[in-house]
C-alpha positions, -999 to +999 in steps of 0.1 A: +392+215-656+367+209-683+343+234-697+307+225-690+287+256-697+296+281-724+285+313-707+270+338-732+260+366-709+253+374-672+226+396-659+232+409-624+199+414-607+207+422-571+238+429-551+234+437-514+260+441-487+255+439-450+284+433-428+295+405-426+275+392-456+271+399-492+242+386-513+239+385-551+214+373-576+222+369-613+209+350-643+235+335-666+225+326-701+245+298-717+246+267-738+260+232-729+295+227-741+301+191-730+282+161-715+268+169-681+257+141-657+252+117-686+232+143-706+248+149-740+255+185-751+223+198-769+234+232-779+202+245-765+202+279-747+195+279-710+188+307-685+184+302-648+183+325-618+211+319-592+213+333-557+246+335-537+253+344-501+289+351-491+299+354-454+331+371-443+352+373-411+374+404-414+389+401-449+384+363-453+356+345-471+344+318-447+312+306-464+297+306-498+262+293-504+247+290-539+210+282-547+195+275-581+167+253-595+183+224-614+149+212-626+146+245-646+179+236-664+167+200-671+134+213-686+153+237-708+175+209-720+145+188-729+153+161-703+125+168-678+089+173-690+074+207-684 
């Protein structure tokens, strides 16, 4: 496993639990540590909001869904115009 993002900090924004689902929203702040999808490591800081939904059946995780805006990351890396 290779390190792609050097996570500097995480900000937990929301954690909600309703049986059988748990939702979380957080905002990691990091820098690129290696090449990602052909984009060289820039050392620039990035921050993006991520939302996750976890679904359970009894004590087993059966589904994990993750949403984030990749265009925001590309803009912060200087790859995509603002």
